[in-house]
C-alpha positions, 0 to 999 in steps of 0.5 A: 598320926593323922587319919589320912597321911596319904591324903595330906601328901597327895594334897601337898603334891597337887598344891604345887600345880595350883600355886603354879597357876597363880602369877608368880616370880621364878628365879632365872635359870642360867643353865640351858641344861636344866631349863625346861624351856630349852632342855639342852644336853647336860653341860657341867659348868658354872651356870649349872652349879649356880642353878643347883645351889639356888634350887637346893637353897630354895628347896631347903628353905621351903622344907625348914619353913614347912617343918617350923610352920607345922610345929613338928616336934615328934618323929612322926610329925617331923616326917609328915611335915618333911614328906609334905614339903617334899611332895610339894616340891616333887613336881619340879623334880619330875621336870628334871627327870622328864628331860633325859627320860621323856616317857610316860607317866612323866610325859603326861605330868610334864604336859599338865605342868606346862598347861597349868603354869601361869603365862603371866610371868613376873620375871621382869618384876622380881620385887612385885613377884617376891612380895606377892609370894610373901603375901600368899605365905602370910595369908596362908599362915593367917588362914590356918592359925585358928587350926593351930591355935585350937590344937595347941590349946589341946596340947596337940601338934597339927598332926594329932600325934598320940603319946605312947600312953594314949595309943595303949589306952586306945588299943585296949591294953591300958 
């Protein structure tokens, strides 16, 4: 288990806002019910179902990539990778909570989210937007590769999981 799991989860949450500050492509939101720019009353129609499927697939893909990238092999490392991915997605989920419940602390979080989000949208240039997002992911993987390589050579996951025998030795019972 890492020394500071809450720090990692907090950084994952904060990374969402930092990445939103970079120009990127957002897939189009068809339903006015969940579009943060419109925030209309909930209308259960085909557009809402299509958006929920798109958002759900995007979230699931992000979680699978995170768990795979961080080589989650134990229950603890799996839960931490899953928690980190969910923490990184959570600011967008809070936007959906804000629409029907525009009260604190959601109001402050929503204002900050809107303030930090880039105004340079790539909605009319999806190819450039998607390519730049893939390039950012590749750059991140290359940047953290030395960390993973060093831990793999020591037979550790990126989360520094301890085996039961290591925990027993560390506690002085072995």
